[in-house]
Backbone bond lengths (Angstrom), bond angles and torsions (degrees), N, CA, C in turn:
res aa  C-N    CA-C-N  psi(-1)  N-CA   C-N-CA  omega(-1)  CA-C   N-CA-C  phi
1 M - - - 1.541 - - 1.421 106.80 -
2 D 1.286 113.43 143.20 1.457 125.67 171.93 1.488 106.47 -91.59
3 D 1.272 113.52 114.78 1.544 115.46 169.30 1.508 117.33 -84.32
4 G 1.275 117.03 -3.75 1.424 119.41 172.43 1.573 111.58 97.90
5 T 1.220 116.18 -9.49 1.575 119.81 -179.34 1.557 108.40 -81.60
6 S 1.189 113.78 158.36 1.518 120.39 -177.29 1.564 118.50 -133.60
7 T 1.446 109.65 -7.57 1.487 116.16 179.35 1.449 107.83 -137.61
8 N 1.263 107.94 164.00 1.543 116.22 179.22 1.652 108.95 -64.37
9 E 1.305 113.04 -39.74 1.451 112.63 173.53 1.477 124.63 -62.93
10 T 1.377 117.13 -20.66 1.365 120.34 177.25 1.584 112.21 -109.64
11 R 1.276 116.38 5.75 1.471 118.19 -173.90 1.627 101.46 -72.71
12 L 1.452 106.65 157.45 1.552 114.09 -173.96 1.534 106.10 -78.94
13 G 1.276 123.16 -40.31 1.532 126.42 -174.46 1.545 101.55 102.07
14 A 1.379 107.10 159.39 1.516 114.18 -170.73 1.626 118.86 -59.61
15 V 1.269 108.08 -36.65 1.520 113.88 176.99 1.502 118.49 -67.20
16 K 1.384 107.12 -42.05 1.521 115.18 174.62 1.618 109.33 -72.90
17 D 1.371 118.50 -26.97 1.270 115.25 -179.00 1.586 110.83 -75.81
18 I 1.358 117.20 -25.01 1.555 122.75 171.08 1.501 101.28 -62.15
19 Q 1.314 119.74 -61.43 1.434 125.76 -174.25 1.487 112.85 -49.67
20 Y 1.331 117.08 -43.24 1.568 125.66 -176.85 1.538 103.55 -65.31
21 A 1.401 119.80 -49.35 1.464 123.14 -177.47 1.616 111.89 -58.04
22 V 1.313 107.56 -51.25 1.528 115.68 -178.13 1.625 110.20 -57.14
23 E 1.415 113.59 -47.46 1.409 117.44 179.06 1.620 117.28 -67.70
24 K 1.244 108.45 -44.57 1.567 117.62 176.12 1.501 114.14 -63.67
25 L 1.263 122.82 -39.70 1.365 127.86 179.22 1.493 117.89 -87.29
26 G 1.437 110.45 -10.68 1.510 118.82 -174.76 1.382 116.46 59.23
27 I 1.443 115.89 38.21 1.436 120.77 179.11 1.507 111.16 -69.01
28 G 1.288 118.44 127.65 1.459 124.23 177.91 1.421 113.98 -124.08
29 E 1.340 115.92 17.60 1.558 125.17 175.38 1.512 109.09 -114.16
30 D 1.385 110.08 168.37 1.439 120.92 172.13 1.537 109.91 -51.30
31 V 1.194 121.30 155.61 1.436 127.00 -178.06 1.477 115.15 -136.96
32 L 1.295 122.37 144.79 1.271 136.45 176.76 1.466 113.96 -112.32
33 V 1.297 111.20 106.55 1.533 118.96 -174.56 1.652 111.64 -101.99
34 L 1.193 123.02 132.11 1.424 126.50 -178.06 1.665 106.95 -142.90
35 A 1.259 111.88 136.90 1.546 116.79 170.01 1.631 103.99 -68.07
36 G 1.274 105.95 136.91 1.511 112.98 -172.48 1.619 112.11 -84.65
37 D 1.368 110.61 -0.88 1.491 109.93 175.98 1.432 113.64 -97.44
38 N 1.292 122.39 43.79 1.492 124.69 -176.60 1.554 108.16 -132.87
39 V 1.193 117.46 146.29 1.398 127.04 170.61 1.554 108.02 -115.76
40 L 1.306 117.11 129.50 1.429 120.14 -176.38 1.543 112.36 -117.33
41 D 1.365 114.61 149.66 1.487 118.29 -179.10 1.551 106.73 -112.21
42 F 1.353 115.77 27.27 1.485 118.04 175.67 1.561 111.45 -148.01
43 S 1.342 114.93 168.90 1.434 119.21 -178.57 1.441 108.56 -87.64
44 L 1.376 116.87 148.46 1.366 127.26 174.57 1.583 112.39 -88.62
45 V 1.109 114.55 -10.74 1.656 119.26 176.40 1.490 110.56 -48.43
46 P 1.421 115.91 -59.15 1.451 108.88 -174.91 1.473 118.07 -63.28
47 F 1.423 119.22 -32.60 1.421 118.69 166.16 1.380 122.14 -48.16
48 V 1.469 117.22 -46.07 1.405 127.46 -179.63 1.558 105.88 -65.35
49 R 1.298 113.93 -43.86 1.515 121.20 -174.20 1.574 101.29 -62.72
50 F 1.269 118.76 -44.92 1.456 118.34 -175.27 1.547 112.90 -60.56
51 G 1.352 115.49 -41.11 1.472 119.76 176.32 1.489 113.71 -62.67
52 Q 1.449 112.92 -41.86 1.375 113.31 179.52 1.446 117.23 -69.17
53 E 1.461 120.02 -34.54 1.368 128.31 176.65 1.537 113.34 -62.07
54 N 1.406 110.88 -36.12 1.524 115.05 -177.41 1.425 115.27 -98.23
55 G 1.347 115.29 -1.40 1.477 117.04 169.35 1.421 113.47 66.86
56 C 1.313 122.48 30.31 1.412 120.50 -176.85 1.557 107.74 -156.31
57 S 1.350 116.88 159.85 1.418 117.62 -177.39 1.538 106.34 -74.56
58 C 1.377 114.49 154.87 1.399 119.54 -167.24 1.520 110.23 -146.61
59 I 1.391 114.98 153.86 1.407 124.40 173.04 1.456 113.96 -119.54
60 M 1.273 115.69 161.93 1.536 116.60 175.61 1.487 105.77 -96.41
61 C 1.325 121.19 159.20 1.436 126.93 176.24 1.606 113.12 -152.23
62 Y 1.252 118.41 153.20 1.453 123.09 177.51 1.500 109.23 -143.91
63 E 1.311 110.62 164.30 1.429 118.70 -175.76 1.565 106.59 -77.44
64 E 1.387 128.36 121.24 1.368 132.62 167.63 1.434 108.52 -114.71
65 N 1.404 118.87 120.41 1.418 116.09 -176.41 1.654 112.17 -108.38
66 E 1.228 118.17 4.53 1.478 121.22 -177.02 1.580 103.28 -95.77
67 L 1.302 113.23 118.73 1.462 116.51 -178.77 1.585 111.07 -56.62
68 A 1.262 115.00 -41.71 1.606 117.11 -176.39 1.515 111.24 -57.26
69 K 1.513 114.51 -42.43 1.249 119.28 175.09 1.550 121.31 -65.04
70 Q 1.377 107.76 -40.18 1.458 112.88 173.25 1.464 113.68 -57.95
71 Q 1.295 117.08 -39.39 1.410 124.21 -178.55 1.597 115.80 -68.43
72 R 1.318 114.61 -2.03 1.450 120.35 -177.05 1.485 111.43 -119.83
73 T 1.346 112.72 10.05 1.679 114.33 -179.61 1.533 105.73 -145.81
74 A 1.341 115.26 -176.01 1.360 121.68 177.66 1.495 107.84 -79.62
75 I 1.257 114.65 148.90 1.603 120.93 179.50 1.649 100.15 -136.57
76 I 1.346 110.43 134.37 1.410 122.34 176.35 1.514 112.71 -121.71
77 T 1.395 114.68 160.22 1.378 120.49 161.68 1.490 109.95 -119.53
78 V 1.328 108.97 154.33 1.505 111.93 -178.94 1.572 107.26 -135.65
79 N 1.294 108.86 160.31 1.650 115.10 168.83 1.445 112.48 -91.07
80 A 1.413 117.13 -175.32 1.322 129.74 -173.77 1.692 107.92 -55.76
81 E 1.324 111.83 -32.76 1.503 120.94 -173.31 1.561 108.61 -93.45
82 S 1.304 117.56 16.57 1.514 118.81 -174.48 1.552 115.51 54.21
83 T 1.377 112.59 28.23 1.509 112.62 170.45 1.581 108.80 -89.67
84 I 1.357 114.37 131.78 1.532 118.76 -178.29 1.557 105.29 -65.52
85 T 1.297 106.75 132.01 1.474 116.02 178.93 1.475 113.37 -111.96
86 S 1.468 118.42 -13.97 1.498 121.20 173.80 1.513 96.00 -163.35
87 Y 1.346 111.97 153.11 1.441 130.39 -171.89 1.595 109.14 -148.56
88 E 1.276 116.31 103.45 1.507 119.37 -173.51 1.502 107.41 -130.29
89 E 1.292 113.63 124.85 1.552 121.93 168.52 1.515 112.81 -74.76
90 K 1.180 112.29 130.20 1.554 127.78 172.07 1.545 110.07 40.20
91 P 1.288 118.24 59.40 1.491 125.30 177.27 1.535 113.72 -57.72
92 K 1.308 113.97 139.62 1.478 113.13 168.24 1.521 109.93 -77.51
93 E 1.317 118.47 -32.44 1.441 120.97 176.06 1.530 107.92 -128.07
94 P 1.381 118.85 89.67 1.224 124.79 178.53 1.561 118.88 -57.45
95 K 1.324 119.30 138.84 1.489 128.00 -174.07 1.497 107.75 -84.37
96 S 1.293 118.17 -20.73 1.484 118.29 -178.17 1.587 106.87 -153.10
97 N 1.234 112.95 -175.80 1.583 118.76 169.20 1.491 119.95 -105.18
98 L 1.387 113.46 13.11 1.458 115.87 -175.90 1.570 109.76 -95.28
99 A 1.316 109.59 106.18 1.499 120.56 -176.07 1.535 104.07 -92.19
100 V 1.507 107.14 150.21 1.473 116.98 177.61 1.469 118.67 -110.79
101 P 1.353 113.99 108.97 1.573 113.99 173.44 1.494 113.39 -71.16
102 P 1.239 122.35 169.03 1.389 123.00 -176.86 1.496 117.86 -80.07
103 F 1.433 113.21 60.83 1.523 116.52 -177.63 1.412 106.59 -130.17
104 Y 1.381 118.03 118.68 1.627 120.78 -173.98 1.386 108.23 -127.14
105 Y 1.289 124.02 144.28 1.429 130.95 159.13 1.437 111.35 -107.73
106 Y 1.298 119.78 115.19 1.536 118.62 -179.05 1.606 108.01 -114.31
107 L 1.372 106.70 133.26 1.578 114.41 169.38 1.499 106.66 -62.44
108 A 1.415 118.01 146.09 1.500 120.72 175.78 1.460 113.23 -49.47
109 E 1.420 118.13 -41.44 1.422 114.92 179.74 1.474 117.71 -73.22
110 D 1.344 113.76 -22.09 1.465 110.56 177.91 1.580 108.04 -80.06
111 V 1.391 122.48 -44.25 1.439 120.00 -176.31 1.602 106.31 -59.51
112 K 1.272 119.62 -18.74 1.576 115.00 -176.95 1.549 102.53 -81.85
113 R 1.344 121.54 -1.79 1.437 116.72 -177.59 1.725 112.02 -91.85
114 I 1.335 109.29 6.31 1.446 111.43 -172.89 1.619 109.48 -60.62
115 P 1.314 119.09 -43.52 1.490 118.85 169.58 1.587 120.98 -45.37
116 E 1.388 109.00 -38.09 1.460 119.62 -177.26 1.545 105.18 -71.96
117 A 1.368 114.57 -48.77 1.402 122.82 177.89 1.460 113.64 -52.50
118 L 1.269 114.89 -51.56 1.614 120.44 175.92 1.432 112.04 -59.47
119 E 1.239 120.36 -44.65 1.469 123.11 173.11 1.387 115.99 -58.00
120 A 1.391 121.99 -34.86 1.340 130.20 174.80 1.581 114.44 -73.90
121 G 1.336 117.43 -6.81 1.449 116.47 -176.73 1.465 118.65 105.90
122 C 1.309 113.22 4.85 1.486 116.16 -179.90 1.512 108.07 -67.96
123 G 1.372 108.72 138.43 1.518 110.52 176.48 1.556 112.70 -64.79
124 Y 1.255 116.21 150.30 1.467 121.62 -171.07 1.597 105.51 -100.68
125 D 1.285 124.11 -24.56 1.511 127.06 -167.57 1.509 107.48 -83.02
126 A 1.247 120.46 -61.53 1.469 121.74 -174.41 1.500 111.50 -75.15
127 P 1.379 120.75 135.29 1.425 123.10 -174.15 1.574 110.01 -68.15
128 G 1.194 114.00 -33.44 1.478 117.45 179.47 1.499 118.11 -67.97
129 S 1.264 113.33 -20.07 1.488 116.55 177.60 1.487 114.20 -59.48
130 F 1.263 118.10 -38.00 1.524 121.26 176.90 1.686 106.78 -69.69
131 A 1.248 116.56 -40.80 1.522 115.14 174.72 1.316 115.06 -57.73
132 A 1.314 115.18 -40.46 1.464 127.76 -173.22 1.534 108.90 -68.29
133 W 1.398 115.47 -41.68 1.480 121.60 175.04 1.527 110.50 -68.33
134 L 1.200 113.30 -48.26 1.542 121.87 -178.40 1.473 114.18 -58.08
135 S 1.256 118.06 -37.73 1.431 124.69 178.63 1.505 114.72 -67.54
136 S 1.262 107.66 -21.99 1.581 115.70 178.80 1.664 106.43 -88.16
137 Q 1.266 119.97 -9.25 1.443 122.67 -170.82 1.549 109.06 -108.01
138 T 1.378 116.54 -36.20 1.421 116.29 -172.94 1.645 103.33 -148.67
139 T 1.298 113.54 170.56 1.381 119.10 175.54 1.476 116.72 -68.97
140 M 1.313 116.09 125.53 1.421 129.48 177.99 1.492 108.58 -127.45
141 K 1.394 114.15 142.14 1.406 120.50 177.94 1.604 110.37 -114.05
142 A 1.370 115.15 160.78 1.300 120.90 178.98 1.574 113.00 -117.47
143 Y 1.278 119.38 131.00 1.416 124.61 -175.83 1.530 104.39 -104.81
144 R 1.333 120.01 137.72 1.489 126.96 -178.37 1.573 102.60 -81.57
145 M 1.330 113.54 124.75 1.466 119.64 -178.71 1.560 104.56 -65.17
146 P 1.236 119.83 125.46 1.658 125.11 179.05 1.377 115.77 -77.92
147 G 1.359 125.76 -10.26 1.374 127.14 -176.19 1.559 113.76 -146.16
148 S 1.246 112.39 -147.65 1.389 115.75 175.47 1.576 118.83 -115.92
149 R 1.242 116.42 157.76 1.469 120.38 174.57 1.481 105.80 -129.10
150 Y 1.396 109.43 148.37 1.463 116.61 -175.93 1.658 105.58 -125.48
151 D 1.313 113.15 118.49 1.433 118.07 177.50 1.488 109.92 -73.42
152 I 1.308 115.92 126.93 1.466 115.98 -175.13 1.604 102.40 -122.89
153 G 1.371 123.09 39.73 1.318 127.67 -174.18 1.591 123.52 -80.80
154 N 1.439 104.40 -0.48 1.417 118.10 171.79 1.467 112.37 -140.82
155 L 1.498 120.21 165.24 1.446 116.07 -171.34 1.482 110.95 -70.21
156 E 1.347 116.30 -30.61 1.559 120.17 179.24 1.563 111.37 -58.43
157 S 1.402 111.13 -51.26 1.529 115.04 -178.25 1.643 108.65 -66.03
158 Y 1.174 114.57 -37.26 1.464 120.14 178.96 1.542 111.07 -56.63
159 E 1.374 111.89 -56.66 1.419 117.65 179.98 1.520 114.66 -60.50
160 K 1.305 114.52 -31.43 1.542 115.68 178.95 1.516 108.77 -72.74
161 I 1.306 121.69 -40.14 1.422 122.41 176.19 1.438 109.33 -68.92
162 K 1.380 121.50 -39.86 1.445 117.25 -175.62 1.543 111.88 -65.48
163 A 1.330 114.74 -33.54 1.442 121.98 178.43 1.491 109.28 -68.74
164 S 1.304 122.51 -39.81 1.520 122.10 173.16 1.389 114.51 -67.19
165 Y 1.347 125.45 -16.58 1.353 126.02 176.27 1.560 116.90 -95.54
166 K 1.485 111.52 -11.36 1.327 117.06 -174.38 1.663 112.37 -52.44
167 G 1.196 117.22 131.69 1.445 121.46 -177.27 1.541 111.94 85.12
168 V 1.204 118.64 -17.42 1.564 118.46 179.09 1.567 105.91 -84.18
169 V 1.313 119.07 -45.18 1.364 121.23 178.24 1.512 115.17 -102.95
170 K 1.328 115.87 126.21 1.517 115.37 -171.55 1.569 108.49 -113.56
């Protein structure tokens, strides 16, 4: 969707883009939000099913054991039922090793809370800032990522992944 912006200075940001799409398209259902610069080697169906079965908004997570990488992403803690107990963006001292990739399943009623989140000071640019805010307002669960994801946000990483898939995809 074209939000009408043409520069970095006038862009809406990821959270406002979600709000824009939901409002513009009149979406009244649960939504799956993914960063478009990722290649996955697993199906998203079990993730959506997990959210539906638990009746709450969910995020994906995976174990990240390198401190430097933990400090550049969101880190969560969960309880025995996979309920998020803390959600911190780019922590200097991570409370766990559960990193959050940009994959979110939002209930329809939760995604409608974006204006409330923004009013409360939620960051508008990073997509995880809404999930972090929402997890402090309502029950959210974490689903363990069942495979790998490959970030292709720059040409070098894209070419590397493209080469690794050569001959696999025809």
